[in-house]
C-alpha beads as a LAMMPS data file, in Angstrom:
LAMMPS data file: protein, C-alpha beads

192 atoms
191 bonds

1 atom types
1 bond types

-500.0 500.0 xlo xhi
-500.0 500.0 ylo yhi
-500.0 500.0 zlo zhi

Masses

1 110.0

Atoms # bond

1 1 1 -105.690 97.402 -363.436
2 1 1 -109.477 97.060 -363.565
3 1 1 -109.708 98.860 -360.222
4 1 1 -107.933 101.869 -361.718
5 1 1 -110.335 101.878 -364.663
6 1 1 -113.380 101.823 -362.350
7 1 1 -111.965 104.558 -360.117
8 1 1 -111.178 106.618 -363.224
9 1 1 -114.705 106.201 -364.606
10 1 1 -116.253 107.154 -361.265
11 1 1 -113.962 110.165 -360.978
12 1 1 -114.848 111.308 -364.525
13 1 1 -118.581 110.905 -363.777
14 1 1 -118.325 112.970 -360.594
15 1 1 -116.331 115.730 -362.321
16 1 1 -118.783 115.746 -365.243
17 1 1 -121.775 115.981 -362.890
18 1 1 -120.172 118.904 -361.044
19 1 1 -119.374 120.736 -364.292
20 1 1 -122.869 120.218 -365.757
21 1 1 -124.691 120.871 -362.480
22 1 1 -126.211 117.367 -362.283
23 1 1 -124.683 116.376 -358.981
24 1 1 -128.122 115.588 -357.497
25 1 1 -128.747 113.032 -360.240
26 1 1 -125.450 111.288 -359.457
27 1 1 -126.129 111.421 -355.719
28 1 1 -129.645 109.978 -356.109
29 1 1 -128.346 107.333 -358.522
30 1 1 -125.655 106.234 -356.102
31 1 1 -128.102 105.915 -353.218
32 1 1 -130.850 104.085 -355.142
33 1 1 -128.490 101.741 -356.974
34 1 1 -126.565 100.923 -353.824
35 1 1 -129.845 99.891 -352.209
36 1 1 -130.869 97.789 -355.197
37 1 1 -127.417 96.146 -355.221
38 1 1 -127.735 95.155 -351.570
39 1 1 -131.276 93.861 -352.205
40 1 1 -130.018 91.775 -355.131
41 1 1 -127.327 90.231 -352.943
42 1 1 -129.880 89.432 -350.243
43 1 1 -132.265 87.927 -352.808
44 1 1 -129.556 85.772 -354.415
45 1 1 -127.900 84.646 -351.190
46 1 1 -130.359 81.794 -350.389
47 1 1 -129.942 80.347 -353.896
48 1 1 -126.150 80.516 -353.702
49 1 1 -126.131 78.978 -350.217
50 1 1 -128.496 76.187 -351.298
51 1 1 -126.488 75.169 -354.355
52 1 1 -123.125 75.540 -352.640
53 1 1 -124.452 73.236 -349.909
54 1 1 -125.694 70.722 -352.480
55 1 1 -122.290 70.750 -354.158
56 1 1 -120.612 70.182 -350.762
57 1 1 -122.942 67.228 -350.098
58 1 1 -122.167 65.837 -353.565
59 1 1 -118.455 66.219 -352.837
60 1 1 -118.696 64.548 -349.413
61 1 1 -120.862 61.692 -350.724
62 1 1 -118.435 60.869 -353.525
63 1 1 -120.880 61.820 -356.271
64 1 1 -118.385 64.296 -357.690
65 1 1 -115.720 61.572 -357.851
66 1 1 -118.146 59.404 -359.820
67 1 1 -118.813 62.342 -362.132
68 1 1 -115.054 62.858 -362.459
69 1 1 -114.605 59.191 -363.453
70 1 1 -117.395 59.609 -365.997
71 1 1 -115.637 62.669 -367.442
72 1 1 -112.176 61.112 -367.237
73 1 1 -112.019 60.038 -370.925
74 1 1 -112.845 63.593 -372.009
75 1 1 -110.616 65.245 -369.403
76 1 1 -107.654 63.035 -370.316
77 1 1 -107.919 64.298 -373.913
78 1 1 -108.255 67.929 -372.809
79 1 1 -105.433 67.677 -370.253
80 1 1 -102.874 65.275 -371.758
81 1 1 -100.102 66.530 -369.471
82 1 1 -101.936 65.375 -366.314
83 1 1 -101.705 61.808 -364.994
84 1 1 -104.929 59.789 -364.917
85 1 1 -105.635 60.191 -361.175
86 1 1 -104.349 63.730 -360.712
87 1 1 -106.182 65.474 -357.823
88 1 1 -106.939 68.491 -360.025
89 1 1 -109.145 66.367 -362.308
90 1 1 -111.716 65.860 -359.546
91 1 1 -111.876 69.591 -358.881
92 1 1 -112.081 70.300 -362.614
93 1 1 -114.988 67.849 -362.936
94 1 1 -116.702 69.487 -359.941
95 1 1 -116.211 72.900 -361.500
96 1 1 -117.694 71.651 -364.775
97 1 1 -120.690 70.159 -362.951
98 1 1 -121.422 73.403 -361.109
99 1 1 -121.007 75.453 -364.276
100 1 1 -123.346 73.114 -366.173
101 1 1 -126.002 73.956 -363.588
102 1 1 -125.324 77.664 -364.010
103 1 1 -123.855 77.967 -360.538
104 1 1 -120.782 80.094 -361.104
105 1 1 -120.528 81.003 -357.434
106 1 1 -120.569 77.333 -356.404
107 1 1 -118.058 76.506 -359.164
108 1 1 -115.528 79.111 -358.020
109 1 1 -114.160 77.215 -354.964
110 1 1 -113.636 74.101 -357.089
111 1 1 -111.929 76.177 -359.766
112 1 1 -109.588 77.725 -357.231
113 1 1 -108.739 74.316 -355.752
114 1 1 -108.103 72.961 -359.257
115 1 1 -105.702 75.817 -359.988
116 1 1 -103.864 75.224 -356.692
117 1 1 -103.445 71.530 -357.577
118 1 1 -102.345 72.368 -361.118
119 1 1 -99.825 74.878 -359.789
120 1 1 -98.219 72.250 -357.518
121 1 1 -96.800 70.543 -360.620
122 1 1 -95.831 73.828 -362.252
123 1 1 -92.037 74.050 -362.680
124 1 1 -92.249 77.805 -363.395
125 1 1 -94.365 79.373 -360.645
126 1 1 -96.151 82.488 -361.830
127 1 1 -96.367 81.279 -365.437
128 1 1 -99.481 79.356 -366.436
129 1 1 -99.010 75.818 -367.706
130 1 1 -100.880 74.399 -370.696
131 1 1 -103.254 72.578 -368.339
132 1 1 -103.958 75.790 -366.420
133 1 1 -104.739 77.680 -369.620
134 1 1 -106.988 74.907 -370.908
135 1 1 -108.843 74.816 -367.589
136 1 1 -109.272 78.583 -367.634
137 1 1 -110.736 78.405 -371.148
138 1 1 -113.025 75.547 -370.129
139 1 1 -114.116 77.326 -366.962
140 1 1 -114.745 80.665 -368.657
141 1 1 -116.641 79.322 -371.659
142 1 1 -118.133 76.288 -369.894
143 1 1 -121.298 74.694 -371.205
144 1 1 -124.326 75.695 -369.149
145 1 1 -127.256 73.294 -369.404
146 1 1 -129.459 74.978 -366.804
147 1 1 -128.605 78.663 -366.179
148 1 1 -129.946 78.544 -362.629
149 1 1 -128.663 81.934 -361.488
150 1 1 -129.961 83.756 -364.567
151 1 1 -133.340 82.028 -364.263
152 1 1 -133.525 83.109 -360.616
153 1 1 -132.661 86.703 -361.560
154 1 1 -135.329 86.663 -364.270
155 1 1 -137.894 85.314 -361.777
156 1 1 -137.025 88.059 -359.286
157 1 1 -137.426 90.654 -362.031
158 1 1 -140.941 89.428 -362.837
159 1 1 -140.250 87.623 -366.116
160 1 1 -143.318 85.827 -367.499
161 1 1 -141.190 82.946 -368.783
162 1 1 -137.852 82.918 -366.955
163 1 1 -136.790 79.546 -368.385
164 1 1 -137.091 80.540 -372.046
165 1 1 -133.348 81.243 -372.131
166 1 1 -132.318 77.616 -371.611
167 1 1 -132.017 76.655 -375.301
168 1 1 -130.146 79.813 -376.289
169 1 1 -127.913 79.446 -373.227
170 1 1 -127.012 75.860 -374.140
171 1 1 -126.314 76.859 -377.750
172 1 1 -124.245 79.918 -376.840
173 1 1 -122.152 78.166 -374.199
174 1 1 -121.617 75.106 -376.401
175 1 1 -120.356 77.259 -379.262
176 1 1 -118.145 79.306 -376.942
177 1 1 -116.716 76.164 -375.309
178 1 1 -115.946 74.452 -378.600
179 1 1 -114.450 77.643 -380.050
180 1 1 -112.324 78.314 -376.980
181 1 1 -111.046 74.739 -376.726
182 1 1 -110.263 74.574 -380.448
183 1 1 -108.355 77.851 -380.260
184 1 1 -106.500 76.589 -377.183
185 1 1 -105.651 73.339 -378.998
186 1 1 -104.346 75.059 -382.126
187 1 1 -102.287 77.591 -380.182
188 1 1 -100.840 74.834 -377.989
189 1 1 -100.022 72.754 -381.074
190 1 1 -98.431 75.737 -382.830
191 1 1 -96.216 76.519 -379.827
192 1 1 -94.740 72.999 -379.688

Bonds

1 1 1 2
2 1 2 3
3 1 3 4
4 1 4 5
5 1 5 6
6 1 6 7
7 1 7 8
8 1 8 9
9 1 9 10
10 1 10 11
11 1 11 12
12 1 12 13
13 1 13 14
14 1 14 15
15 1 15 16
16 1 16 17
17 1 17 18
18 1 18 19
19 1 19 20
20 1 20 21
21 1 21 22
22 1 22 23
23 1 23 24
24 1 24 25
25 1 25 26
26 1 26 27
27 1 27 28
28 1 28 29
29 1 29 30
30 1 30 31
31 1 31 32
32 1 32 33
33 1 33 34
34 1 34 35
35 1 35 36
36 1 36 37
37 1 37 38
38 1 38 39
39 1 39 40
40 1 40 41
41 1 41 42
42 1 42 43
43 1 43 44
44 1 44 45
45 1 45 46
46 1 46 47
47 1 47 48
48 1 48 49
49 1 49 50
50 1 50 51
51 1 51 52
52 1 52 53
53 1 53 54
54 1 54 55
55 1 55 56
56 1 56 57
57 1 57 58
58 1 58 59
59 1 59 60
60 1 60 61
61 1 61 62
62 1 62 63
63 1 63 64
64 1 64 65
65 1 65 66
66 1 66 67
67 1 67 68
68 1 68 69
69 1 69 70
70 1 70 71
71 1 71 72
72 1 72 73
73 1 73 74
74 1 74 75
75 1 75 76
76 1 76 77
77 1 77 78
78 1 78 79
79 1 79 80
80 1 80 81
81 1 81 82
82 1 82 83
83 1 83 84
84 1 84 85
85 1 85 86
86 1 86 87
87 1 87 88
88 1 88 89
89 1 89 90
90 1 90 91
91 1 91 92
92 1 92 93
93 1 93 94
94 1 94 95
95 1 95 96
96 1 96 97
97 1 97 98
98 1 98 99
99 1 99 100
100 1 100 101
101 1 101 102
102 1 102 103
103 1 103 104
104 1 104 105
105 1 105 106
106 1 106 107
107 1 107 108
108 1 108 109
109 1 109 110
110 1 110 111
111 1 111 112
112 1 112 113
113 1 113 114
114 1 114 115
115 1 115 116
116 1 116 117
117 1 117 118
118 1 118 119
119 1 119 120
120 1 120 121
121 1 121 122
122 1 122 123
123 1 123 124
124 1 124 125
125 1 125 126
126 1 126 127
127 1 127 128
128 1 128 129
129 1 129 130
130 1 130 131
131 1 131 132
132 1 132 133
133 1 133 134
134 1 134 135
135 1 135 136
136 1 136 137
137 1 137 138
138 1 138 139
139 1 139 140
140 1 140 141
141 1 141 142
142 1 142 143
143 1 143 144
144 1 144 145
145 1 145 146
146 1 146 147
147 1 147 148
148 1 148 149
149 1 149 150
150 1 150 151
151 1 151 152
152 1 152 153
153 1 153 154
154 1 154 155
155 1 155 156
156 1 156 157
157 1 157 158
158 1 158 159
159 1 159 160
160 1 160 161
161 1 161 162
162 1 162 163
163 1 163 164
164 1 164 165
165 1 165 166
166 1 166 167
167 1 167 168
168 1 168 169
169 1 169 170
170 1 170 171
171 1 171 172
172 1 172 173
173 1 173 174
174 1 174 175
175 1 175 176
176 1 176 177
177 1 177 178
178 1 178 179
179 1 179 180
180 1 180 181
181 1 181 182
182 1 182 183
183 1 183 184
184 1 184 185
185 1 185 186
186 1 186 187
187 1 187 188
188 1 188 189
189 1 189 190
190 1 190 191
191 1 191 192
C-alpha cells in the first residue's frame, strides 16, 4: 500500500512540474538528491557493518544469552504466554540490546528471527499472537540509551555537539515504550 502512495506522490509531482513549467527543478532535484542518498548510504555503511559485526560477536560469544538471562524476569512479565526458555526470548533480548544502542539496522535481523520463532507456536498462521504484538510494540518504541546512528548522522552533517540528543532520546523512547506497553497490556486485558 505504501508503494502505491509513493508512486502516486511522485506521479503528482511530475504532472505538477510539467503543468507549471518547473520540470528542470524536479529533474535537478532528482539528480542531486539521488547522489546525496547514495553518499549517505556509503557514509553509514561502515558504522552499520561495525555494529552488526559486534552484535554477531556478542551472539557467538554467548554475551547475548547472558543479557537474555538478565532480562528474563522482565521478559517473562511482558510475554506471559512464552515458556521460560523459549528461543524467541534470546532474539528479543538481542533486539532490545541493539535498539538500546541505537542500532536499528543491527536489531532488524534479531527482530525477524524472533518473529519467526514466535510464529512457530502460532496456531493461526497469518494472525499475530499476543506475544508478536507485544514484541512489535517493544521493538517499535524501544528504549534507546545511545542513539548511535543519529549521532553518526549528526557528526556527518557537521553538528557542533552531536551527542546533545542523548538525554532527550532516552526520555522520548522511555515514554513511548511505557505508553506502548501499557496500551498493549490494557488492550490485551480487555480482549480476554
